[in-house]
C-alpha positions as CSV (number, residue, x, y, z in Angstrom):
1,M,3.8,21.1,-8.0
2,R,6.3,23.2,-5.9
3,W,8.3,20.1,-5.3
4,L,8.4,19.3,-8.9
5,M,9.6,22.9,-9.8
6,V,12.3,22.7,-7.1
7,A,13.4,19.2,-8.5
8,L,13.6,20.5,-12.0
9,T,15.6,23.5,-11.0
10,L,18.0,21.3,-9.0
11,S,18.3,19.0,-12.1
12,A,19.3,21.8,-14.4
13,L,21.9,23.1,-11.8
14,V,23.4,19.9,-10.8
15,T,23.5,18.5,-14.3
16,N,25.4,21.4,-15.6
17,A,27.8,21.3,-12.7
18,R,28.5,17.6,-12.7
19,A,27.7,16.3,-16.2
20,D,31.1,14.7,-16.5
21,E,30.5,12.3,-13.6
22,L,27.8,10.3,-15.7
23,T,27.8,8.7,-19.1
24,P,25.0,9.9,-21.5
25,E,23.0,6.7,-20.8
26,E,23.1,7.2,-17.1
27,S,22.3,10.9,-17.2
28,A,19.2,10.4,-19.6
29,I,15.7,10.9,-18.4
30,Q,14.0,7.5,-17.7
31,I,10.4,7.4,-18.6
32,H,8.1,4.2,-17.6
33,G,4.6,3.7,-17.2
34,F,1.7,1.1,-17.3
35,V,-2.0,0.8,-18.2
36,S,-4.2,-1.8,-16.6
37,Q,-7.8,-2.9,-17.1
38,G,-9.5,-5.4,-14.7
39,A,-13.0,-6.9,-14.0
40,L,-14.4,-8.1,-10.8
41,L,-17.5,-10.4,-10.3
42,T,-18.9,-11.7,-7.0
43,S,-21.4,-14.3,-6.1
44,D,-22.8,-12.0,-3.2
45,N,-21.7,-8.8,-1.7
46,N,-20.6,-5.8,-3.7
47,F,-16.8,-5.6,-3.1
48,L,-14.9,-2.5,-4.0
49,A,-17.5,-1.8,-6.8
50,N,-20.9,-3.0,-7.9
51,T,-19.5,-6.5,-8.5
52,E,-22.6,-8.7,-7.9
53,R,-23.5,-8.0,-11.5
54,G,-19.9,-7.7,-12.7
55,S,-17.8,-4.5,-12.9
56,F,-15.1,-3.1,-15.2
57,E,-14.5,-0.2,-12.7
58,F,-11.0,-1.5,-12.0
59,S,-8.7,0.6,-14.1
60,E,-5.2,2.1,-13.5
61,G,-2.6,4.0,-15.3
62,A,0.7,5.6,-14.3
63,I,3.7,7.3,-15.8
64,T,7.1,7.5,-13.9
65,I,9.9,9.9,-14.7
66,T,13.4,9.7,-13.1
67,K,16.6,11.4,-13.7
68,Q,20.1,10.7,-12.3
69,L,21.5,14.1,-11.6
70,D,24.9,12.8,-10.6
71,S,26.4,9.6,-9.1
72,K,24.6,10.3,-5.7
73,L,21.5,12.5,-6.4
74,R,18.3,11.4,-8.2
75,V,15.0,13.0,-8.8
76,G,11.7,11.3,-9.9
77,F,8.0,11.2,-9.7
78,Q,5.0,9.1,-10.6
79,L,1.6,10.4,-11.9
80,F,-1.2,8.0,-11.3
81,A,-4.9,7.7,-12.0
82,R,-7.4,5.0,-11.4
83,D,-11.0,4.1,-11.3
84,L,-12.1,1.6,-8.6
85,G,-15.8,1.6,-8.0
86,P,-16.5,5.0,-6.3
87,L,-12.8,5.8,-5.8
88,G,-10.4,7.6,-8.0
89,N,-12.7,8.4,-11.0
90,Y,-9.5,8.9,-13.2
91,S,-8.3,11.9,-11.2
92,A,-4.6,12.2,-11.7
93,K,-2.3,12.7,-8.7
94,F,1.2,12.3,-7.7
95,D,1.7,8.8,-6.2
96,W,5.2,9.8,-5.1
97,F,7.9,12.3,-5.9
98,N,11.2,12.9,-4.2
99,L,14.8,13.8,-4.2
100,D,17.1,10.9,-3.3
101,Y,20.7,11.5,-2.1
102,H,22.4,8.2,-1.8
103,W,25.6,9.3,0.1
104,R,27.0,5.8,1.0
105,D,25.5,2.2,0.9
106,W,24.7,2.5,4.5
107,L,23.2,6.0,4.4
108,G,20.8,7.7,2.0
109,V,18.2,10.3,2.4
110,R,14.8,10.9,0.5
111,A,12.7,13.9,0.8
112,G,9.2,14.6,-0.7
113,R,6.4,12.2,-1.0
114,V,8.1,8.9,-0.2
115,K,6.7,5.4,-0.3
116,I,5.8,4.0,3.1
117,P,8.0,0.9,4.0
118,W,5.5,-1.4,5.6
119,G,5.9,-5.2,5.3
120,L,7.3,-7.0,2.3
121,Y,5.2,-5.4,-0.5
122,N,3.6,-2.0,0.3
123,D,6.4,-0.1,-1.5
124,S,5.8,-2.2,-4.6
125,A,2.0,-2.3,-4.4
126,D,1.8,0.1,-7.4
127,V,3.9,-2.1,-9.6
128,D,1.4,-4.8,-10.9
129,A,4.2,-6.5,-12.9
130,A,6.1,-7.3,-9.7
131,H,3.4,-9.6,-8.3
132,A,1.7,-12.8,-9.3
133,V,-1.6,-12.1,-8.0
134,V,-4.3,-9.6,-9.0
135,L,-5.2,-8.5,-5.4
136,L,-2.5,-8.6,-2.7
137,P,-3.7,-10.1,0.6
138,Q,-6.3,-7.5,1.7
139,S,-5.8,-8.1,5.3
140,I,-2.4,-6.4,5.0
141,Y,-2.5,-4.5,1.7
142,S,-6.0,-3.0,1.3
143,I,-6.5,-1.7,-2.2
144,A,-9.3,0.6,-1.1
145,N,-7.0,2.4,1.3
146,R,-4.0,2.5,-1.4
147,D,-4.2,6.4,-1.8
148,F,-3.1,7.1,1.8
149,L,-1.3,3.9,2.6
150,L,1.2,3.9,-0.3
151,A,3.3,7.0,0.6
152,Q,3.9,9.8,3.2
153,T,5.0,13.4,2.7
154,G,8.2,14.0,4.6
155,V,11.7,12.5,4.9
156,E,13.3,9.1,5.0
157,I,16.6,7.7,5.8
158,Y,17.7,4.4,4.5
159,G,20.7,2.0,4.1
160,Y,22.2,-1.3,3.5
161,R,24.9,-2.8,5.6
162,R,26.6,-6.2,5.4
163,I,27.3,-7.8,8.7
164,G,29.7,-10.5,7.8
165,A,28.7,-14.1,8.3
166,L,25.3,-13.0,9.6
167,G,24.2,-11.7,6.2
168,A,23.1,-8.1,5.8
169,L,20.7,-5.4,7.0
170,D,18.4,-3.2,4.9
171,Y,16.7,-0.5,6.9
172,R,14.4,2.4,6.2
173,A,13.0,5.0,8.8
174,F,10.6,7.8,8.0
175,A,8.7,10.7,9.5
176,G,6.0,12.9,7.8
177,T,2.4,13.2,7.2
178,V,-0.2,11.8,4.9
179,Y,-3.3,13.2,3.2
180,L,-6.5,11.4,4.5
181,Q,-10.2,12.1,3.8
182,L,-12.5,10.1,6.0
183,P,-15.7,8.7,4.4
184,A,-19.0,10.2,5.5
185,T,-21.6,7.8,7.0
186,P,-25.2,8.3,8.1
187,A,-23.9,8.4,11.7
188,V,-21.2,11.0,11.1
189,M,-19.6,13.5,8.8
190,Y,-16.0,14.4,8.9
191,S,-14.1,17.5,7.9
192,N,-10.7,19.3,8.5
193,E,-9.0,16.0,8.8
194,D,-5.2,16.4,9.7
195,V,-2.5,13.9,10.4
196,P,0.1,15.8,12.4
197,Y,2.6,12.9,12.1
198,I,3.3,9.5,11.0
199,V,6.6,7.9,11.9
200,G,7.9,4.4,11.4
201,T,10.8,2.0,10.4
202,R,11.3,-1.2,8.5
203,V,14.3,-3.5,9.1
204,A,14.9,-6.4,6.8
205,W,17.5,-9.1,7.7
206,E,19.0,-10.9,4.8
207,T,19.9,-14.1,6.8
208,P,22.9,-16.5,6.0
209,A,20.3,-18.9,4.7
210,P,20.1,-18.3,0.9
211,G,16.8,-16.7,-0.2
212,L,15.4,-16.1,3.4
213,R,14.5,-12.6,4.6
214,V,13.2,-11.7,8.0
215,V,11.5,-8.3,8.2
216,G,10.1,-6.2,11.0
217,S,8.0,-3.1,10.6
218,V,6.6,-0.6,13.1
219,Y,4.6,2.7,12.7
220,G,2.9,5.4,14.8
221,A,0.4,8.1,13.8
222,E,-2.1,10.7,14.9
223,L,-5.2,11.8,13.3
224,S,-7.5,14.6,14.2
225,A,-10.8,15.8,12.6
226,D,-14.0,17.7,13.1
227,A,-17.0,15.5,13.3
228,V,-20.8,16.2,13.1
229,Q,-23.4,13.7,14.2
230,P,-27.2,13.9,13.9
231,G,-28.9,15.1,17.0
232,V,-25.6,16.5,18.6
233,P,-25.7,20.2,18.9
234,F,-22.0,20.9,18.7
235,T,-19.0,19.8,16.6
236,L,-16.9,17.0,18.0
237,H,-13.0,17.0,17.7
238,P,-11.9,13.3,18.0
239,V,-8.2,12.6,18.1
240,Q,-7.0,9.1,17.1
241,Q,-3.6,7.7,18.0
242,S,-2.6,4.6,16.3
243,K,0.4,2.2,16.3
244,G,1.2,-1.0,14.7
245,V,3.8,-3.8,14.2
246,M,4.2,-6.5,11.5
247,A,6.5,-9.5,11.3
248,S,7.3,-10.9,7.9
249,L,9.1,-13.8,6.3
250,E,10.0,-14.3,2.6
251,Y,11.7,-17.3,1.1
252,T,12.9,-17.4,-2.6
253,A,14.5,-20.4,-4.2
254,D,14.7,-20.4,-8.0
255,A,11.1,-20.2,-9.3
256,L,9.5,-20.5,-5.8
257,V,8.6,-17.7,-3.6
258,V,6.9,-18.2,-0.2
259,A,5.8,-15.3,2.0
260,A,4.1,-15.0,5.4
261,E,3.2,-11.9,7.3
262,Y,1.3,-11.1,10.5
263,S,0.3,-7.6,11.7
264,R,-1.3,-6.1,14.8
265,G,-2.5,-2.5,15.1
266,H,-3.9,-0.6,18.1
267,S,-6.0,2.5,17.9
268,E,-7.2,4.7,20.6
269,V,-9.9,7.5,20.0
270,T,-10.3,10.4,22.4
271,V,-13.3,12.8,22.0
272,P,-13.4,15.8,24.2
273,L,-16.9,16.7,25.5
274,P,-18.0,20.1,26.9
275,G,-18.4,20.0,30.7
276,M,-17.7,16.2,30.8
277,P,-14.8,13.7,30.9
278,P,-13.6,12.9,27.4
279,S,-14.9,9.7,25.7
280,V,-12.2,7.2,25.1
281,S,-12.4,4.0,23.0
282,A,-9.8,1.6,22.0
283,V,-9.7,-1.3,19.5
284,T,-6.9,-3.8,18.4
285,A,-7.0,-5.3,15.0
286,E,-4.9,-8.2,13.6
287,G,-4.3,-9.7,10.2
288,G,-2.1,-12.0,8.3
289,Y,-1.5,-14.4,5.3
290,L,0.4,-17.2,3.9
291,M,1.2,-17.0,0.2
292,A,3.2,-19.2,-2.4
293,S,3.9,-18.8,-6.2
294,Y,6.0,-20.9,-8.5
295,R,7.0,-20.0,-12.0
296,L,6.4,-23.2,-14.1
297,A,7.7,-21.5,-17.3
298,P,8.7,-18.0,-18.4
299,W,5.1,-17.4,-19.5
300,I,3.0,-18.9,-16.6
301,Q,3.1,-18.5,-12.8
302,P,0.5,-20.0,-10.5
303,A,0.0,-18.6,-7.0
304,M,-2.2,-19.1,-4.0
305,Y,-2.7,-17.6,-0.5
306,Y,-4.8,-17.7,2.6
307,S,-5.5,-14.4,4.4
308,F,-7.4,-13.6,7.5
309,S,-8.4,-10.4,9.4
310,Y,-10.1,-9.4,12.6
311,P,-10.9,-5.7,12.9
312,N,-11.4,-6.1,16.6
313,V,-9.7,-8.9,18.5
314,G,-11.9,-8.3,21.5
315,N,-15.0,-9.2,19.3
316,R,-14.6,-12.0,16.9
317,D,-18.4,-12.9,16.8
318,G,-20.5,-12.3,13.7
319,S,-19.6,-12.1,10.1
320,A,-18.6,-8.5,10.1
321,Q,-15.9,-9.2,12.7
322,H,-13.7,-11.5,10.6
323,S,-12.6,-12.3,7.1
324,H,-11.0,-15.6,5.7
325,D,-10.0,-15.4,2.2
326,S,-8.7,-18.4,0.1
327,A,-7.4,-17.4,-3.1
328,A,-5.8,-19.0,-6.3
329,S,-4.2,-17.1,-9.2
330,L,-2.7,-17.7,-12.7
331,R,-0.5,-15.2,-14.2
332,F,0.4,-15.3,-17.9
333,D,3.3,-13.3,-19.5
334,I,2.0,-13.0,-23.0
335,T,5.0,-10.8,-24.1
336,P,7.8,-9.1,-22.2
337,N,5.4,-6.1,-21.7
338,W,2.1,-7.6,-21.5
339,I,0.7,-9.7,-18.6
340,L,-2.8,-11.3,-17.8
341,K,-3.9,-12.4,-14.5
342,I,-7.0,-14.5,-13.6
343,E,-7.9,-15.1,-9.9
344,G,-10.6,-16.8,-7.8
345,H,-11.5,-16.1,-4.1
346,A,-13.6,-18.1,-1.6
347,V,-14.3,-15.8,1.3
348,R,-15.9,-16.2,4.8
349,G,-16.8,-13.2,6.6
350,T,-17.6,-9.6,5.6
351,A,-14.9,-7.6,7.4
352,G,-13.7,-6.1,4.2
353,V,-17.3,-5.5,2.8
354,T,-18.9,-2.0,3.4
355,E,-22.4,-1.6,4.5
356,A,-22.6,1.4,2.2
357,M,-22.3,-0.6,-0.9
358,N,-24.6,-3.5,0.5
359,P,-27.7,-1.7,1.9
360,D,-29.6,-4.9,1.6
361,G,-27.4,-6.9,3.8
362,R,-24.2,-8.9,3.5
363,S,-23.7,-12.7,3.0
364,N,-21.2,-14.5,5.2
365,R,-19.9,-16.9,2.4
366,W,-19.2,-15.4,-1.0
367,Y,-16.9,-15.7,-3.9
368,L,-14.9,-13.4,-6.1
369,L,-13.6,-13.8,-9.6
370,A,-10.9,-11.2,-10.6
371,A,-9.1,-10.6,-13.9
372,K,-6.6,-8.0,-14.8
373,T,-4.4,-7.2,-17.8
374,T,-1.5,-4.8,-17.7
375,V,0.8,-3.3,-20.3
376,Y,3.9,-1.7,-19.1
377,F,7.1,0.0,-20.5
């Protein structure tokens, strides 16, 4: 709210000082938004919600307000609410809010809560109309972790630079923090979670080959918390340091879009122990996918992808240590402002299926049917 008040104050000051730089259409407040309702049904394994018996707890809504203050400065925010199984419960929150000063094509600055540039689609994951599928590949874009993966609070610099016959570079670099609340389990309860920093960058190369983009993303972060375990007479203070890299390719040719991404992340947790050497554990995870979509007509767009993930590359045995997801989707653009998507998944492995929602066990092979309709303006 403090950021919003500052932004509105700047809006009034700058608009009065530089109103002559913009036409009335350019300086008008822009208001957009969407409302989505979905349904999820699984053959086995509750996934995201109580889906074995079918669930309509798959709802989203948002309103976005932006204003161009002058030719270089813009302010905006998005208010978002959702209900996804145990998550959200329609609690409205700011998805993002920032001041954006676009000084030159090759240099701009954003400050506030800014979307995290990770891979091809993280910064558009909140725009359902931008994608042909109901669920983006969960090995990379986990919808359950959306609240803290979408944006960070801090600063970002960005720019776009043509490099002659070699094409162009589009870059973003950021530093800040994220709000994170770790889920409690029977084995441990967390409190006082803190992310001292998260930093990263994404560089996209628009190659000389028409429609081909090559993208590289990296990040580093630190997380600390207080942890209480049954039977342990003192509070633990684990510190986790994480880093990750991702390589991405996207090819667009008229109605065809083909994308592929591969990520690898490493986390190391250090737990200080009284009178003893600290406990140190490390794990490396990997994931990736190949996806293609084709717009057959203005009103229909099929898509399909194969996605895989391994939470611990050092242990690939057992259904909980992997997930292989084959998906097929149909998108129908019923009107210019109303879309409907239907999607089927055949999954092997339970790496993305929580034990908490499946106390009676998890099945290695299972199926998911997802549907979603969105109205946007």
